[in-house]
N, C-alpha and C positions, 0 to 999 in steps of 0.2 A: 799577640793580638795584631791582626791586620789593620791597616789604616782604614778609618771610618767604619769599623765593625759596629753593628747595631745590636742592642739587646732590648727585649720588651720586658718591662717591669709592671706587675699588677699589684695593687694594694689589696691585701686580704684581711687586714685588721683595722679596727677603729682607732683614731687618735684620741678619743675621749678618755680622760683620766690618765693621760701619758704626760711625761715631762715636756717642758717647753722645747728642749733640745730635740726630742724625737719628733714633735710636731713640726718644728722648723726644718728638720731633715726631710720629712715627707713633702713639705712645700717646696724645698729645694729640688726634689726629684720631680716636681710637677704633679704630685698626687695630693688629693685632699678629700676624696670620697671613696667609699667602699667599691670594690670591683673596677675601679678606673685603671686604665692601662696607658702607659707612655712608652714610646720608642726612643731610646737614648743612645748616644754614642758610647761605646764601651771604653771607658778610660779608667785609670786607677782612682781618680777622684770619685767617679760614679760608683765604682765597686766598693770604695770605702764607705760611702753613704748607705749603700745597700747593706753592708755588713754592720752598720750601726743599728739598723732596725730590721733584722731578719725575721722577727716575729710579726711584723706588720706588712711585709712585702714578699713577693715571690717572683723570681726570674722565670718568665714564661717561655721566651724564645731567645736563642743565642745565635 
């Protein structure tokens, strides 16, 4: 990973009827509504959060 590499993450699933941990992970990623996109720095922490909720988010751009 290069320094300050950005990835775009899009929320594709609803947090309704999900565990509190999954909802908190979405909020930590800056997502809270369907089809919302955020550009984040590509770090192991962000990748780990994405891997916790792969059914709710999609990596659009790397």
